[in-house]
N, C-alpha and C positions, 0 to 999 in steps of 0.2 A: 507944574510939579513933576519932578523926575521919578521914574519908577524905582530907581536904585535907592531913593530916599525913603521909600515906603515898603519895598519888598524886603522881607527878613531873609537874608541869604541862607541861614540855617533852617529855614522853613520852606525850602524848595525841595519838592519830591519829584524827581524825574521819572519815576515809575510807580504810580499809585498802586497799592495792593487791593484796595477796595474796588468792587465791581458795581456797587450800587451807590446812589446819590448820598444817602445818609452815612454810609461807610466812608466815602471820600471826604465828606464834611468833617467827620470825626477824626480822620487821619490828619487833615490839614490843621484843625484846631489843636490836636495833640502836638503837631510839629511846632506850632507857635508857643505852646507851653514849654516844650523841650528846649526851644531856643531862648527862653527867658522873656519873650515878648508878652506873655500872658501868665497870670498866676495860676498854679495848678488847681487851686480851690475853685476857680471859675470855669474850668474846662467843661464840665457837664452842662453848666448853665448856658455857656455860649453855643455848644452843640445844639441844645434844645432851642435857643433863640433863633439860630440860623435856620434850622429845620422848620420852625414855626413860620419864619419869613418866607421860606420856599413854598409852604402850603398856601400862603396868600397869593402867590404868583411866582412862577418859576423865574430864576435868574439865568436860565439857559437861553441865551439870546440868539441862537442860531449859529451856523458856520462852525459848529464843534466847540463853542466856548460857553462858559458860565462864569458869572461873577457873584457868588453868594456874598452877602454883606449884612452887617448889623452895626447900628450905632448904640453905644452903651456908656453909662456913667462911670463904669469901672475902668474904662480905657482912657489912658492919659496921652498916649502916643499912637498914631495910626500905625497899623501893621498889616502886611499882606503876606499870605502864604500862597505859593504857586504849586499846583500839582498837574502832572501829565499822566493821562491814562493811555495805555497802549491798546486796550481793547475797546474803549468807548464806554460811557456810562449813560444810562437812561436818566435824563434830567428833566423830562417833560418840557424840552426846549420848544421855542416858538415854531421852529421848522421841523419839529418831530424827529430830528436826527440825534445820534449819540453825541455826547460831549467828550472831548479829548483834552482840553486845556481849561484849568480852573484857577481863577484868581480869587482867593477868599479874603475879603477886606473887613477889618475891624476898625471902627472909627470912634473917636470921643464924641459923646452925645452933644456936648456944648460947642462943637466946632463944625456946624453943618456946611460952611463954605469950604473947609478943608476936605470934607467928605466928597463934595461935588467936584472939587479940583482933582482928587484922587480918581474918582470914577471917570472923569474926562481924560486923564492921562492913560488909564487902563483901556478905555474904549477907543481912544484915539489910535492906539496900537492894535488892539484886537480887531478893529474894523479893516485893517490892512491884510490882504490875503497872504502876502509874503511873510509878514510877521507871524501869522497863525501857522503857516506851513513850517517855518523854521522852529517855532516853539514846539510844535508837535514832533518834530524830528530830533529835538534836543535829547541827548542821551546821558547828560550829566548835569550836575549843579553848575559847573563851570560853563557849559554850553548855554544854559539859561541866563547866567549872569552876563556873559558876553553879548547875547542877544539884547538884553535889557540895556546894557551900556551903549550898544549901537543905536537902539531906539531912542534913548535919551539924547545922544549926540545929534541924531537926525531931527528930533523935535526942537532942539536948540537952534537949528539952522532955519527952521520955518518961521 
C-alpha cells in the first residue's frame, strides 16, 4: 500500500498548534473533516474514540513518532492525517521521549486487512531514521508530499 493512496494531502499540518496529545489529535481529526475525508458530525466522536484508544495504550512508539488510529463503521475509505510538532508533544511514548511526527489513521471497521496494510506502510517508513529526520524537518505540505512520494517509490523497488 502506498502512503500517497491513504494520506489526505489537505490533512497535512506541517506545524501543529497543539502542544498536548489530545489537542494534536483534535487538530488532525479537524483537518480530516475540513478536507472532506470525514463528516463534520463525526468529528467529536472520532476525537473521543482516538483518545479512548490512547488511554488503553499509547501509540507513541518511540523515536519521536506516534500513530493514533481507530477502526470505525462510519469510515468507508481509509484516511490518514499527518502532523508535525516543532516543540514535541508528550504522548506517553514507549521510550518516554516527546513525539514530533504523527500519522493519524482512520480505517473502515470491515476491512481489517487494509488497516494492517496501512499500518505496515506507515511503520515501514517511520522505522527508518532518515525518513523520520526528513519528516521532522519538512516545513510545508509540499515537503511532506515529496517525502511520501519518495518513500512510495523506494518501497516499490524493494
